[in-house]
C-alpha positions in Angstrom: -186.2 67.2 76.2 -184.4 65.7 73.2 -180.7 66.2 74.4 -181.8 65.2 77.9 -183.2 62.5 76.4 -180.3 61.4 74.3 -178.2 62.6 77.2 -180.3 59.2 79.3 -179.4 56.4 76.5 -175.3 57.7 76.4 -174.7 57.8 79.7 -177.1 55.9 82.0 -177.7 53.5 78.9 -181.3 53.5 79.6 -183.8 50.4 77.5 -185.5 52.2 74.9 -188.4 51.7 76.4 -187.6 53.7 79.8 -186.5 55.8 77.4 -189.8 56.1 76.1 -191.5 56.0 79.9 -189.3 59.1 80.3 -190.5 61.2 77.0 -194.2 60.1 77.3 -194.0 61.5 81.1 -192.2 64.3 80.8 -194.3 66.2 77.7 -196.8 65.1 79.8 -196.3 67.6 82.2 -194.1 69.9 79.8 -198.4 69.6 78.0 -200.0 70.1 81.6 -197.9 73.6 82.2 -198.3 74.8 78.7 -202.1 75.0 79.3 -201.7 76.2 82.8 -199.5 79.1 82.2 -202.1 79.8 78.8 -199.0 79.0 76.3 -195.8 79.0 74.9 -192.8 77.7 78.3 -190.2 79.9 78.4 -187.1 80.1 81.1 -189.4 81.9 83.5 -192.6 79.8 83.5 -190.2 76.8 83.6 -187.8 77.9 87.1 -191.0 79.5 88.5 -192.7 75.6 89.1 -193.5 75.4 92.5 -195.9 73.1 94.7 -199.0 73.6 93.2 -198.1 73.3 89.5 -197.2 69.5 90.7 -199.8 68.9 93.0 -202.6 69.6 90.4 -201.0 67.7 88.1 -200.4 64.9 90.2 -204.5 65.0 90.5 -205.1 65.6 87.2 -202.7 62.5 86.7 -204.3 60.5 89.8 -207.6 61.8 88.5 -207.2 60.2 85.0 -206.5 56.5 86.5 -202.4 56.8 86.8 -201.8 54.3 89.8 -199.3 56.0 92.4 -196.6 53.3 91.7 -197.0 55.1 88.1 -197.4 59.0 88.7 -193.9 58.1 91.4 -191.6 57.1 87.9 -193.8 59.9 85.6 -192.9 62.8 88.5 -188.6 61.1 88.8 -189.0 61.7 85.2 -190.2 65.0 85.5 -187.2 65.5 87.8 -184.7 63.9 86.6 -185.0 66.2 83.6 -185.5 69.6 85.6 -182.1 68.5 86.8 -181.1 68.3 83.6 -182.8 71.9 83.1 -180.3 73.2 85.7 -177.0 71.3 84.6 -177.1 72.1 80.7 -179.4 75.5 80.7 -179.1 77.3 84.2 -182.5 76.8 84.9 -183.9 75.7 88.3 -186.6 75.0 89.7 -185.8 74.4 94.1 -189.3 73.6 94.5 -189.3 70.6 91.5 -186.3 68.8 92.6 -187.4 68.3 96.7 -191.2 67.0 95.7 -192.5 63.3 97.0 -194.8 61.5 95.1 -198.0 59.4 96.8 -196.8 56.5 98.6 -196.9 52.8 96.7 -198.1 49.8 98.5 -195.5 47.8 98.3 -195.5 44.5 95.8 -194.6 41.1 96.6 -193.1 39.0 94.1 -194.7 36.6 93.6 -192.9 33.1 93.4 -193.6 29.2 92.5 -193.5 27.0 94.4 -190.2 24.6 94.9 -192.4 21.2 93.3 -194.3 24.2 90.6 -191.0 25.0 88.9 -189.5 21.4 88.6 -193.2 20.2 87.5 -193.3 23.5 84.8 -190.0 22.4 83.7 -191.1 18.8 83.9 -193.5 20.0 81.9 -191.9 21.9 79.1 -189.5 19.1 78.5 -193.1 16.1 77.6 -194.7 19.0 75.9 -196.7 18.0 72.8 -194.0 19.6 69.9 -190.7 18.3 68.7 -188.1 17.2 70.8 -185.6 20.0 70.2 -188.5 22.4 70.6 -189.6 20.5 74.0 -186.0 20.3 75.0 -185.5 24.3 74.1 -187.9 25.7 76.1 -187.1 22.9 79.2 -183.2 24.6 79.1 -184.7 28.3 78.9 -186.7 27.7 82.3 -185.0 26.0 83.7 -181.7 28.7 83.4 -184.3 31.7 84.1 -184.7 28.5 87.8 -181.3 28.1 88.3 -179.5 30.9 87.0 -182.3 33.8 88.5 -181.7 34.8 84.3 -184.4 37.6 83.1 -186.1 35.9 80.3 -184.3 39.1 78.6 -181.1 37.9 79.5 -181.3 33.8 79.2 -183.0 34.7 75.5 -179.2 37.2 74.6 -176.9 33.7 75.2 -174.8 33.3 72.3 -173.5 30.3 71.3 -170.4 31.0 71.8 -171.4 30.6 75.6 -172.5 26.9 75.4 -170.8 23.8 76.7 -171.4 26.5 79.4 -169.5 27.3 81.5 -170.2 27.3 86.1 -169.8 30.8 85.7 -171.8 33.2 83.4 -170.9 37.1 82.8 -174.9 37.9 82.2 -175.0 41.7 81.4 -178.5 42.7 82.7 -180.0 46.2 82.9 -178.8 49.0 81.9 -175.2 47.4 81.0 -174.6 46.0 83.9 -172.3 43.1 84.5 -172.9 40.5 87.4 -171.1 36.5 87.2 -173.7 34.2 87.7 -173.2 30.2 88.9 -174.6 27.9 86.5 -176.0 24.1 88.1 -174.9 21.4 86.9 -178.9 21.1 85.7 -178.7 23.8 83.5 -175.6 22.5 81.4 -176.9 19.3 81.0 -180.5 21.2 80.4 -178.0 23.2 77.0 -176.8 20.8 76.3 -179.2 18.2 75.7 -181.3 20.9 73.5 -178.2 21.1 71.8 -177.4 17.3 70.7 -180.9 17.7 69.1 -180.8 21.3 67.4 -181.9 20.7 64.1 -179.9 23.6 62.8 -176.0 24.6 62.5 -174.7 25.1 66.4 -171.2 26.2 65.8 -171.9 29.5 64.7 -170.5 31.2 67.5 -172.2 34.7 66.3 -175.9 33.2 66.4 -178.3 33.0 69.2 -178.4 30.4 71.8 -182.2 29.8 71.9 -183.6 29.5 68.2 -186.8 29.8 66.7 -188.6 27.0 64.6 -187.3 28.8 61.3 -183.5 28.7 62.9 -184.3 32.5 64.2 -184.2 34.2 67.6 -186.0 33.4 69.6 -188.9 35.2 70.9 -189.6 35.3 74.2 -193.5 35.8 73.4 -193.1 31.7 72.7 -191.8 31.1 76.1 -194.9 33.1 77.6 -196.8 30.8 76.1 -195.6 27.5 77.2 -195.7 28.7 80.5 -199.5 29.7 79.7 -200.0 26.9 78.3 -198.3 24.6 81.4 -199.8 26.6 84.6 -203.0 25.8 82.7 -202.6 22.4 82.6 -201.5 21.6 86.4 -203.8 24.5 87.8 -201.5 27.4 88.8 -202.5 30.4 89.0 -201.4 33.7 86.3 -198.9 35.3 88.6 -196.9 31.8 86.8 -194.8 33.4 84.6 -191.7 33.2 83.2 -190.1 36.0 85.5 -192.2 34.4 88.3 -188.9 31.6 88.2 -186.7 34.5 88.3 -188.4 35.4 91.9 -188.6 31.7 92.7 -184.5 31.1 92.9 -184.1 34.0 94.8 -187.1 33.3 97.7 -185.6 29.5 98.0 -182.6 30.9 98.2 -183.6 32.8 101.4 -185.5 30.1 102.3 -182.7 28.3 102.7 -180.9 30.8 104.1 -178.5 32.3 101.0 -177.2 35.9 102.4 -179.8 38.9 101.1 -176.2 40.2 99.8 -174.7 37.4 97.8 -178.5 37.4 96.1 -178.7 41.2 95.2 -175.3 39.9 93.5 -176.8 37.3 91.3 -179.9 39.0 90.6 -178.2 41.8 89.8 -180.0 44.8 91.3 -178.2 48.2 91.6 -179.9 48.8 94.9 -180.7 45.9 98.0 -183.6 48.0 99.1 -185.3 46.1 95.8 -183.5 42.4 96.5 -185.0 43.4 99.9 -188.6 42.9 99.0 -188.0 39.2 98.8 -187.6 39.1 103.2 -191.1 40.9 102.8 -192.2 38.0 101.1 -190.4 35.4 103.6 -192.6 37.6 106.7 -195.9 37.9 105.3 -196.2 33.4 104.2 -195.0 33.3 108.0 -198.0 35.2 109.3 -199.4 33.9 107.1 -198.9 30.1 108.8 -199.0 31.9 112.0 -203.0 33.4 111.1 -203.3 29.3 110.3 -202.3 27.8 112.8 -202.3 28.7 116.3 -204.6 28.3 118.2 -205.1 32.1 119.5 -204.9 33.7 115.8 
């Protein structure tokens, strides 16, 4: 399994957290097989893995409280491991490769409204904090909402990236690169932060967004800022930094944005990932219909 994980990390560029999830899921499945067979696993036991073993494993995992979504992820990791076994070791297990997990219920993103997004940014600007920290937090939130960045992508920007160009080259999940237009408001927010930053802002290799001691800004601080802001504004717990990225996509789609273009802006590898926003739009439409139509 170590060789498989090393290949997944090197070839696919999987993040450390993803590699750890793979390791946990496959190790759990192999432990189940060892207990099922009553001893160590050889090539014969691995290749003989069939539907009965898979069903028993999945039933046990569901019984332990694993959600359908998590079980699908675990099964995907197991299939990936067996696919590698076939290529690297010649151990074939067709039943595993053909297995399908339980259907997971659709989970729609939870964006905030346009007014709420603006209020969150304005709250950061006027927070009870040193001026440069308030300007920093407002700049980060403006990038999340105005450019659809993940918080990790915003905080990975370097000082050499400023002043921000009209188009940013962002490296997202799995090392996938995309080009993201930068709104004038986002450039202005970053410029305002840099103008009053008390630390040296000329070093090109350093992080663009800094913490109070001059080191790279922790995402936890932005999450806490959002938690404080949503409490003051009466917003739900789903109003997180990532919700601003959802809001970016939802508001673009609502304004007539092309789904393919939004896919590129978000850096989604598959259009099906972006299509959840069309489901969100339909869900809101049906909600309005149910409330407003006299025969609903």
